[in-house]
N, C-alpha and C positions, 0 to 999 in steps of 0.2 A: 504494500500500500504506500502511495506517495501523495503528499499534499503540501501546500505551502502558500505563501503570499509575498507580494512585492509592493511596497509603498514608496512612492517617489514624488518629490515636489521640486519644481524648477521656478527660479525667480531671476529677474534681470535687475542688477544693481547698477545704477547709472546707465550709460549707453554702451559701455565697453566690457562689463563684467557679467557673465552668466554663471549662476550658482545652482547646482542640483544636489540634493541630499535625500537620503532615504534609508530604508531598512528592508531586509529580506529574511524570511524564515522558511525552512524546509524540513519536513518530517518524513522519514522513511522507515517503514516497518516490514520485516520479512520473516517468514517461517521457512525453515530449511529442514527437510526430512528425507529419509530413505525408507522404502517399503519393500517387503519381500513379495515378489510376484509369483514365483514358483520354486519348488524344491525337487531335486532329482536324486535318487539313490540315498535318500535320508528317511529314516523311520519316523522322525518327529513330525507332528502336525502343528502348524501355526495358524492362528486366526486369519481370516480374510483381510487383506490390506494391512498386515502386521508391520508396524514401524520398528526398524532396528536402530535408528538414531533420529533425534529431533532437537532442534534448537530454534530460539527466537533471537532476533537482533533488531535494535533500534538505532537510528542515526538522526540526530537533530542538529540542524545547522542554523546559526544566528549570525547576522552580519549587519553592519551599519557603514554607510559610505558618504563621502562628500566629493563632488567633482566641480572644479572651477575652470572656466575658460575666459581668459583675459585677452582682449583685442587691443594690442598696443597701437596699431593702425590697421588700415585695410589689408595689408599684406603680411603682418607679423602677429602671431598669436602664441600665447603661453597657456599651458594647461597643467593642472595638478589633480591628482586623485589620491585619496587615502581611504583604506578600507580596513575595518576591524572585523575579524572573522573568527567564529568559534564553532568547533564540532564536538558533540558529545555522543559517544558510541557506547552502547551496552550490549552484552552478549550473555545469553542464558541457555545452557545446554542441559537437557535431561540426562541423568545417569541411567544408562540402560545398556545391557550387553557388554561389549568391549569398550564403551565410551564412558569416561570418568565423570562427566557432568561438570564442565568448567563454567565459571561465572566471573565476569569482570566488567569494569567500566574504564573507558579511556576518554581523555579530554585534550583537545588541541586549541590553542589560541594564537592567532596570527595577526600582525599589523603589516599591511602591504601598501607602501607608497609608490607613486609614479609621478614623474616630472617630464614634461615634453615641450618642444618648441616647433612651430610650423611657420615657414617663411616662403612667400611667393615673390621672388625677385623680378619675375616677368610673367606676362600672360602665358598660360598653359604650362607653367614650370613651378614646381614646389620642392622645397627642401624640408626635411624634418629630422628630429633627433629625440630619442626617448631614453630615460634611465628609470628602471623600476626594480622593485624587490617583490618576491613572491615565495609562497610556501605550498607544499603539497603533502598531505598526510598519507601514511600507508593505507593501502586498500585492506578491506576486511580479511581477504585471503592471504595478504602479506603477514598478518599477525597469527592466523590460525587456519589450518585446513580442516574445517569442521566435519568433512566426510571421511577423514583418515583416523581410525581409532588409535594408531601409534603416534600421531602428532600431538605436540604440546604447544600451548599458546606462547608466543614470543613476548612475554611480559614479565615484569617483576612486581610482586605484590608489595604494597606499601601500607602505612598506617592510615592513609587517607582513603576517601571513597573511591579514588581513581588509581589504577595501576600505572606503572611506568612501562611504556612499550620498549622492547629491545630493538625493534626496527624503528629508526628515527624518522621524523618528518624531513622532507627535502627542502633545502633552502637555496634560493636562486637570486642572483643579482644580474640583471639583463641590461645591456647597453646596445643601442642600435642607431644608425644614421642611414638616411636614404634620400633618394631623389626620384621624382615622378615627372613625366612629361606626357601631355595628352592633347591631341587635336582630333579633328573629325574622323580621320582614317587611320590614325597611328597613336598607340599608347606604349610608353616605355617606363619601366621602373627598375631601380637598383637599390638593394637593401644590404647593408653590412652589419653583422651582429657579433656580439661576444656574450656568452652566457657562462657565468662563474657559479658552479654548484658546490655546496657543502652537503655531505650526506645524500648524494644522489641515489634515488631508489633504482634498483636494478631488477630485471625480471626474475621470477622464481627459478627459472632454469639456469641462471647465472649465480645463484647464491653460493657463498663460500664460507669456510671456517677459518677463524683467526686463531691466535695463540691461546684464547680462552676456550676453544673448542665449541663455541656457540655459533649456530648458523646465522650468518650475517646477511642483511639485505641492503646495506648502504656502502657507498664508496666515499671515503672522507673528503676527497677534493678532485673535481674534474672541471674541464673547460671545453666548451663547444664554441667554435668560431666558424663563420661562414659568410658566403656571398650568395644572394638570391637575385636572379635576373628574370624579368618577365616582360613579354612584348605581345602586342596584338596589332594586326595590320589587316585592313579591309582592302583587298586588291581591287575589287570592283563590286557591283551589287550582287554578284553571284558567288564570289569566292572570298573567304576570310581565313586568316591564319593566326593561331595563337601558339606561343611557345614559352616555356619556362625552364630554368636550369638552377640547380642548387649545388654549390661547391662547399664542402664543409670539412672540418678537421675536429675530431672528437677524441679527446685525450685524457688518460688517467694522469693526474698531476701528483697525487699522493694516494698510494694504494698498495697494501701488503695483504696477501691472502695465501690460501693453501696452494702449493705448487702442483697438486694433482686434482684440482677442482673441488667441488663441494663434498666429495666423498670423505674428506678428512684423512687421506692416506699419505699425504706428502708433507715435507717441511715447508716453512714459509718462504714465499718468493716475493720479490719487489717488482710490481708491474708498473711503476711510475714511468711515464713516457710512452707507454703502449697505447695503441688505438683501442677505443671502446668497442667491443663486439656488437654486431647488430645494426651498425650505422654505416651505410655506404657513403663514400666520400663524394660521389657525384650522382645526381639524379637529373634526368631530362625528360620533358614531355613536348610533343609536337602534335597539334591538332589542326587539321585542315577541314573546313566546312564548305560544302557546295550546296547552294540552294537555288531553286527555280520553280516558280508557280506553285508554292506551298509544298514542294518536294524538297527534302533535305537529305544530305549524305555527309556523315562525319567519319574521318579517318584519323585514328589516334595511334601514335608511336610512343612507347614508354621505354626508357633505358635506365637501368640501375647498375651502378658500379659494384665492384666486389665487396663482400662483407667478411669480416673475421667472425669466428664462432667461439673463440676462447680468449682468455686474458693474455696468453702468451703470444697471440697473433701468429699461430702456426699456419704457414703458407700452404702446406699440403691439405689442409682441411677447410680452406676458404670456400665461401659461396661465390662462384664465378659471376662476372657481370653478365647481364642478359638484356635482350630487347624483345618486347612483345608488341603485337599490332592488334588493335581492336577496331571494329567497324560497326557503325549504327546508321539507321535510315528511318525516315518518316515519310509516309506517302498517303494522300487521301484516295479512297477507293470509290465511295459513293457520296454524293452531296445533293441535297434537294430541300424542298420546303418541309419535309418530314424529319430532317436531321442529316447527319453525316457519319460516315464510317471511315476510320483511319487505321492504317497498319504500321506498327512500330516493330523494328527488328534490331537485334544486337548480336554480334558475333564477337565473342571474347577469345583472344589468342588465335587469330586467324590462321597462322602458320603452325599451330600445334607445337609450339616451342616447349621443351622440357626445361624447367628451372626450379630453383628453390628460393623461398622467401625468407627463411629464418633457420637458424641452427644453433646447436649447443653441444656440449660433450660432457661425459661423466666417466668415472672409473668404478668398475666392479671390484677391482683389487689393484695394487700398485703397478701391475704389469699389463692390465687390460683396460684400454680406453675405448669408449663407445662414442662415435660421432653420430648425432641425430640431426636430420634435416626435415624441414616441412616443405613438401612439394607445392608448387603453384598449380593453379587449375589448368588442365588441358583445354583444347578447343571446346567451347560450349555455346549454345544458341538460345535466344529468347525471341519469341514472336508474340506480339500483343495486338489484339483487335479491340478497338474502342468505338463505341457508339455514342455520339453526341446528340442529345435531344435539343431541339430549338425551343426557346421560350417565346410563346406567342403573346 
């Protein structure tokens, strides 16, 4: 169950200052359970729809914010944002079968500011810069896998009503500058960013053990830097082209972990200076649109550079770069006073390219490493017929 509300009020102070402030609350409640559907080769009889684990969780979010926009003149604007954010999470698991019945509460409080400047030195041309701070709390599954009877919550019980999570919240300071140019048939944008993380959250498949032999979910210090370029060009009234490219460098700055992955079999290794797995350093998209008399055809090409799947950046285990092509079209079939019928079609991975989108590795013992890859979708099709009724 999910519900919430957003209250917002805007006011103009003088002719150059716009002020917006408000609050937001969100309430989320979930029931998570597993049922026995059938038993084979077992003499025991269980009741119909018997539950073998059951838990309830609630997450309440409260926030207040203030946004200001100050117009120095017609071409120069300054903006500030500040947001106070609180998450309260509670978990209650029934003790049954192999499940111990854990109960705990967690609370996160964040203060996130943002400062920005926008300048238009000439018509169709804009420069901007932003500096902001943000936080992200661990997901519920980061703290505890409630469907695994052998798992234990990554928390430390305290004397207060709230436990201390062993998976820390993520802290980010983000700086970016950019330029935009737009006219009737051409749009260009360039954005340069640097994201400094403390305690960056990493996927469950990359969890590791430190010298305290506790499964970790954070990297002490990382930096993500990059350049993003985007363009759109209307060749004529029939043909349009859009393209974007991202060049990035994602690096461990301070990170020491198990030399043999999260199995806890190895000595400690220093991964400082290594690339963060799961982040391709280059991504590109090219989309060409053809349209004529309500018919349209889109051709999309996507390129992803290579990805590492481990902290040590083992070249033999990388996910190679790949290119896939997608095609989509829209065409009217019937049109009249009674309505219209259109056909939409999509073909993903036109050339049936075999590729992987994600990977990780683990060890079953100090000598046996298992590399795991998630395959991308092979060629697949979608056709949609839509009838549009006319309103008389």
